[in-house]
N, C-alpha and C positions, 0 to 999 in steps of 0.2 A: 375656284373648285373647292368644294367643302369636303374635308376629310371626315370620314365616319369611323367610329370605333366600335368594333364588334363586341357585344356583351360577353362577359366571362362565362365560360360553361359552368353550369350548376354541378356541384358535387353530388354524387349519388348518395341517397340516404336510405339505403336498404337495411332497415332494422333500427331498433331503438338507440343503438350506440352510434349511428351515423356511418358505420363502416360497411362496405359492400359484403354481402353474404352473412351478416351477423344473425339475421333471422334464421337462415338456413342452418348455421352452426348451432344456434340455440335449440332448434328442433332436433338436430342430430344428437345433441347432448342428452336431451330428454329421451330420445329413442334408445341411446346406449345405456342410460341409467334405468330405463323402464323395467327390465327383468329383475334387477336387484330390488327396486322399490316394490315391485309386485310381490316378491318373495318375503320382503320385510313386512308388508301389509298382511300377507296370509299367515305367516308363521310367528309374527311378533305382535303387531298391533291388534289384529283380530282376536287372538287368544286372550290378550290382556283385557280388551273390552268385554269379551264374553265372560271372563273370570270376574270382572267387576260387576257385571249384571247378575251372575249367579250368586255373588256374595250378598245381593240384596233380596234373595229369595230363600226358600226353605228346601231347595232341590236336594233330593236323595238320588244315589246312583241307581238303586233298584227300589222303586216304590210305585204302587198302583195309583197313588193319588197325584194329581197334577201339581206342579210347583206353584206356590203362592208368593206374592210380593210381600216382604216383611220390612222393607226399608233398612234402617241402620241397626236393627235388633241384633244381628250377628256381630256387628262391631261392638255394641254395648256388652254383649255376652262375653266377648273375647277380652276386652280392655277395661272393664269396670273395676275400679278400686275404691275401697272405703276404709276409713280409719276409725277404729272403735276403742274408746278408753274405758277400762274397767277399774273401778275403785275397789279397794279391799273391803271384804265383808267385816262388819263390826258387830259386836254384841250390844246388849242393853246398856252397858256402861260406857260404850264408845271405844272399847279396846278392840284392836285388830284380832280377828280370829285366825288361828293357825291349826294345821292338821297334825297328825301324829308324828310326822317327820320334822315338824317345826317350820313348814313352809306356809306362807301367807295364802289364805283362801280367798278366791275371787268368784264372782258370779259365773254361772255356766254360760259358755258361749252359745250353746243351743237355745237358751232363752231369748236370744236376739235374732239368730239366723233362722229360727223356725216360727217366729211370731210375726207373720206378715201383716197383721192388723195394726200393731203398735210400732213395728220397726220394718216398714216395707223396703227401706234402702239396704237392709242387711239380709233380706230374704234369699235363701239358697246360696249364700256366699260361704267361702271356706277360708280358714286361717292360712295365711302365707308366711308371715313373719310376726314376731312379737318381741317387745322389749319391756323391761321393768324399770320404771323411773320413780324412785321413792316408793310410795305405797300404791302406785297406780301401775297398771299394765296396759301398754299400747299394743294393739293388735291391728296388723294390716291385713285386710280381707280382700280377696279376689274372687271374682265369679268363675274364672278359669285359672286355677292355680298352676296346672301343668303347663299351659302356654306361657304364663309369667316366668316359670322356671326355665322354660326353653329360651325365652327372650333374654333373660339374664345370662344364661350359659353361653348363648351366642355372642353377646356383647363382651363377656369376659374372655372368650376364646379369641375374638377379634383383637381386643386390646393387648393380649399377650403374644399372639402369633405375629403381629405386624412388626414389633421391634426384634423379636427373636429370629424370624425367618429373614426379614430384611437385613438385620445386622449381621447374621451369620453368612448370608449370601454375599454381602459386601466384603466381609473378612476373607472369604474364600477367593473372591475376585481379586483382591489385593495380593493374595499369596501366589496366585497363578498368573498374574499379569507381569511375568518376568520372562526374559529371554534366556532360559536355561534348558539344558537337555532333559527330556522326559516330561516336560510340563504338559504336553498334550495327553499323556497317560492319566495324569491327575485330573485334567479337565473332563476326560471321558468317565473316570470313576465317579466323580461328583455328580455328573449329569445322568448316570444310568438310572437312578430311581425315578427320574422324571418320565422316562419312556415306559415305565411299568404302570400297569393299570392300578388305580387306587383300590380296587377290590382285592387284587392280589396282594398289594402292600398291607391292607388291613388284615387279611387272613394271616399273612406272615407274622405280623406283629402281635396278633392275637395269640398265636402259638408261643411267641417269645414271652408274652406277659403271663403265661400259664401259672396258676398258683402253686401247683405241685411239681411239675416237671418242665416248667418254662426255662428257656435259656437264660433269661435275665436273673431269675432267682438262683439258678445253678451257678452262674458266674459270681454273683454276690456271696453265695454260700462258700464258694471256693476261696475267694479273696479274703473273707473274714474268718476263714477256718471254721465255718459252721456256727459262728456266733450270731449271725443275723438270721432271724426266722423268715421263712418264705412269706412273701407279700402277695395278696390277691389284688393285683394292680387294677384289674377291670371290675372287680367285685366290691371294691371299697369306695364309698362315696367321696373320700378325701383324695383319692389318687386316680379315679377313673377319667376325669376330664383332662388331667395333666398327662395321662398316658396317651390319650388321643391327640393331645397337642404335640407331644414328642413325635408321634408317628407322622403327623401332618407336616411338621417342620422338616423331618428327614426326607420325605417324599418330594417336597416342593422347593427346597432350598437351591437345588441345582439349576432350576429354570431361572430364578432370580439372580443367581450367580452369573449366568450368561448375559443377562440384561445389564448388570453392573459392569461386567467386563467390557461390553460394547460401549458403555458410557465412559469408562476409564480410557479407552483407546481413542476417544475423540478429543481428549485434553492434550494440547500441544506440549511436547516435552520441554520446549524452550521456557515455559512458565516455571517448571521445576528448576531449571538451570538458573533462571533469574532469582528464584527464591533462595537457592543455595548461595549465590553470590551475595545476597542481602543478609546471609547468616542464619536463615531459617533452618531448623532441624527437621526431623521426620514429622513430628507432631505439627510444627508450624506449616510445613508443606501440605499436610493433610487438611488442616483447618482453613488455610488461606488459598489453596490451589485446588485440591481435590474436591472438597465439599461444594464450593461455588461452581466448579465445572460440572458437577453431577446434579445440579438443581433440577433440571427437567427430568432426569432419570429418577431422582428421589420421588418426585410427584407421581410419576407413572408407577413405580414399584409399590408405593404406599397404597395407592388407589386400587391397583390390581390385587394385592394381598388382602385388602379389606373386603373387596367384593367376593373373593374366593372364600374368605373366612366366614362371611355371612351365609354362604352357600353350603355350610357344613352338613353333609348328609351321609355319604358312603361310609365314612369311618364309624359313625354312630350306628348305622344300619347293620354293618357287618361285625362290629366288635362288641357292642353293648345293648343294642336295641333300645337305647334311651335310659337304661338302668345304670347302676342300682338306685332305686328310689328316685327316679327321674333326674339323677345327677348329671346325665349327659344328654338330656333332651336338647334338640335344636329346633329352630323355627321351620326349616325346610322339612325335617323329619316329621314334625307335627302336621305340616300341610299334607304330606304324602300319606301318613298314617290315617289321618281323619278322612281325607278325600277318597282313598281307595280301600284301605283295610277296614274302615268303619263305614264306608259308603256315604259319608256326609260331604257331598260335593259342595254344598253351600258354605260350610265352615272351612273346608279346605281352600276354596276360592278366596274367602275372607282373609285367611292367613297369608295367602300369596300376595294379595293386594297390600296388606300391612307390611309384608317383607319388601315389596317393591318400593313403597314409600320410605321405609327405613333406610334401605341401601341408597336411595336417591338423596335423602337428607344428609346422610353421613358423607357421601361422596362430594356433594356440593360444599359441605362444611370443610372437608379436608382441602378441597381445591381453593376455597377462600383463604384458609390459613397459609397455604403455600403459594399464594399468588405473588406475582412480581410487583413488589411495593414501589418500585421505581416508576 
């Protein structure tokens, strides 16, 4: 009698993973994610693609003429820079000519910017910056000086607010990360500005910065017994951007304080006890325990503050309108002003695309610097 062995049953291979129901679970996952993906496509991806396309045209908000494709002309108009070197004017003997005040005389800039035939690269460009090196004058020309000022102001604002807001938020988090009576009251006080609208905050601080009857000037006058003259904080090119910076730090520091506090509370206390046993002081504990434990929080806070800083708009719109003398212009303010107030949809879209690329590059660069090198 011959014994026969029944073949082993085949395992079901329903789905690419070989697990029963994998295909059904995959379809269910796409079904659940579908509404979110649809909203992202409608309100994020489609507007960006439309804005990119409009940046390649000469579209106006209200114009009887149909839009025409202009390629990269808008980007060239926005970002073009040229360097012009002017040598001092000399007389027949070769001596440098000076004016009545003793200043060196240079050729007129208009001779270059208005001579399209001989100097087409400088045509319709404006002076942005200049330096004197020896007997030569170096002039940096821009085709869109206002946007360049806005770009520099935005970069300066971001470079300053990241350490200020992030550092102050960490300091506040360290102060209130204690189990003492009344600490919740201080947490609430520090967080109150976050729940206030930025428009309200900007209007409040605009009154405080008032040149004549502002609260800040009144307090400084009282403290100095009238020795300090009132300062037009928002009307002075040297102080306007700094005043907006202080307002932004005051309004947003509470939010980042909460983020820092959440990160601090994830660090096991036994690490601090071990550091104390090893003889580490407060600074040693902060450097060797707190900072490494907050690594992921640091990355998150820095990237969030940077993105928020590049989106500077409400403070400028409500407090200075970009003045004085374009000292507080920002990239987003320029995009809104040109796109809607000046009805130049094409240029507003171009600025928006440049803004997106700038934020993306900076964020990726920050992420690269803060990567886990291990």
